[in-house]
C-alpha positions in Angstrom: -0.1 -0.1 0.0 2.8 2.3 0.8 4.3 1.7 -2.7 0.9 2.8 -4.2 1.0 6.1 -2.3 4.5 6.6 -3.4 3.7 6.2 -7.1 0.6 8.4 -6.8 2.7 11.2 -5.2 5.5 11.0 -7.9 2.7 11.0 -10.6 1.1 14.1 -8.9 4.5 15.8 -8.7 5.4 15.2 -12.4 1.9 16.4 -13.4 2.4 19.6 -11.3 5.8 20.3 -12.8 4.3 19.7 -16.3 1.6 22.1 -15.6 4.0 24.7 -14.5 6.2 24.3 -17.5 3.2 24.5 -19.8 2.2 27.7 -18.2 5.7 29.1 -18.7 5.8 28.1 -22.3 2.3 29.6 -23.0 3.6 33.0 -21.4 6.8 33.0 -23.5 4.8 32.2 -26.7 2.5 35.2 -26.0 5.6 37.4 -25.5 7.1 36.2 -28.8 3.7 36.7 -30.6 3.7 40.3 -29.4 7.3 40.9 -30.4 6.6 39.6 -34.0 3.4 41.6 -34.2 5.2 44.9 -33.7 7.0 45.1 -30.4 6.3 45.3 -26.8 3.8 47.9 -25.7 6.2 48.9 -22.9 9.0 49.6 -25.4 9.5 51.8 -28.4 8.0 50.4 -31.7 10.5 48.9 -34.2 12.2 51.4 -36.5 10.8 50.4 -39.9 10.9 53.9 -41.1 11.9 57.4 -40.1 11.2 58.1 -36.4 9.7 60.9 -34.5 11.1 64.4 -35.2 12.8 63.1 -38.4 12.3 65.1 -41.7 10.8 63.3 -44.8 13.0 63.6 -47.6 12.1 65.1 -51.0 10.3 62.9 -53.6 8.2 63.0 -56.7 5.8 60.2 -57.8 2.7 59.5 -59.6 -0.6 58.4 -58.0 -2.8 55.7 -59.4 -5.1 58.5 -60.5 -2.3 60.1 -62.5 -2.0 63.0 -60.0 1.6 64.1 -59.2 2.6 63.5 -55.5 5.5 65.3 -54.0 6.9 65.8 -50.5 4.8 69.0 -50.4 1.7 66.8 -50.0 2.4 67.2 -46.2 2.0 70.9 -46.2 -1.8 71.0 -45.9 -1.9 69.4 -42.6 -1.2 66.2 -40.7 -1.0 63.2 -43.0 -1.5 59.5 -42.2 0.9 57.3 -44.2 0.6 53.5 -44.7 3.3 51.6 -46.7 2.5 48.0 -47.8 4.2 45.4 -49.9 3.0 42.5 -52.1 3.5 39.1 -50.3 3.6 40.6 -46.9 1.3 38.7 -44.6 1.4 41.3 -41.8 0.5 43.9 -44.5 -2.6 41.9 -45.5 -3.5 41.5 -41.8 -3.1 45.2 -40.9 -4.4 46.8 -44.1 -8.2 46.5 -43.2 -7.5 48.4 -39.9 -5.7 51.1 -41.9 -8.6 51.4 -44.4 -11.2 51.7 -41.6 -9.3 54.4 -39.8 -8.5 56.2 -43.1 -12.3 56.4 -43.7 -12.8 58.5 -40.7 -9.5 60.4 -40.9 -9.9 64.1 -40.6 -9.3 65.7 -44.1 -10.5 62.7 -45.9 -8.4 61.0 -48.7 -6.4 64.2 -49.3 -4.8 63.7 -45.9 -4.0 60.0 -46.4 -1.2 58.7 -48.4 -0.8 54.8 -49.2 2.2 53.4 -50.9 2.2 49.8 -52.3 5.5 48.3 -53.0 5.9 45.3 -55.3 5.6 43.9 -58.8 2.8 45.2 -60.5 2.3 41.8 -62.5 1.3 40.2 -59.1 -1.8 42.4 -58.7 -2.4 45.0 -56.2 -2.8 44.6 -52.5 -6.6 45.7 -52.0 -6.0 48.6 -54.4 -9.7 49.4 -54.7 -10.0 49.7 -50.8 -7.0 51.9 -50.6 -8.1 54.2 -53.5 -11.5 54.9 -51.7 -9.8 56.3 -48.7 -6.4 57.7 -49.7 -4.1 58.8 -52.5 -2.2 55.6 -53.6 1.2 55.4 -55.1 2.6 52.1 -56.5 6.3 51.7 -56.3 7.8 48.7 -58.2 10.6 48.1 -55.8 11.9 49.1 -52.3 14.2 52.1 -52.5 12.0 53.9 -54.9 11.3 57.7 -54.3 8.7 57.7 -51.5 10.0 54.6 -49.7 13.6 56.2 -49.7 12.2 59.6 -48.6 10.4 57.9 -45.6 13.3 55.7 -44.8 11.2 52.6 -45.1 13.1 49.6 -43.8 10.3 47.1 -43.2 6.6 46.5 -43.8 4.0 47.4 -43.0 5.0 50.8 -41.9 2.8 53.6 -40.6 3.4 57.1 -39.8 1.7 60.4 -38.9 3.6 63.2 -40.7 3.0 66.9 -39.7 2.4 69.8 -42.0 6.1 70.7 -41.7 7.1 67.2 -43.2 8.3 65.8 -39.8 7.4 62.5 -38.7 5.4 62.8 -35.5 5.2 59.1 -34.8 5.7 55.8 -36.8 6.0 52.0 -36.4 4.6 48.7 -37.7 1.2 49.0 -36.1 -1.3 51.6 -36.9 -1.5 52.3 -33.1 2.3 53.4 -33.2 1.4 56.1 -35.8 -1.5 57.4 -33.7 0.5 57.5 -30.6 
């Protein structure tokens, strides 16, 4: 009988240890998921483009409407900027939130700039949705005029740019740009 109690106690301790390890693994996975999704809310957002107080460079591009877009687009007031890339799963995931917010953005489509980077032959990432709420520029490759002027190093990238062309806030989540 004493052997049976010993076996039950050992099995109980092993189960308790397994439960503690599982809770630790779940906590660590949540931390990693949050880091992959755009960083810790306690720390600064990842630097995927120019940061706060940095000046947007000069650029000239053509919107999908044929309109000429230059760095002077920011002069009329705060502008929400979203940069997306074809084949980017995070871009696909965050684009609907960007579109929803842009629908209500003060100043309308004139104050929202969307940049889509990628090969035009592969179709366009929700182009109709973006065109309904913003000025849209297609850039065939990273390092084209607008992505260079914004210092884009990763996707998606969001920013709020002031009327003086200075980045107010930026990051990989829309919340970073709105901070």
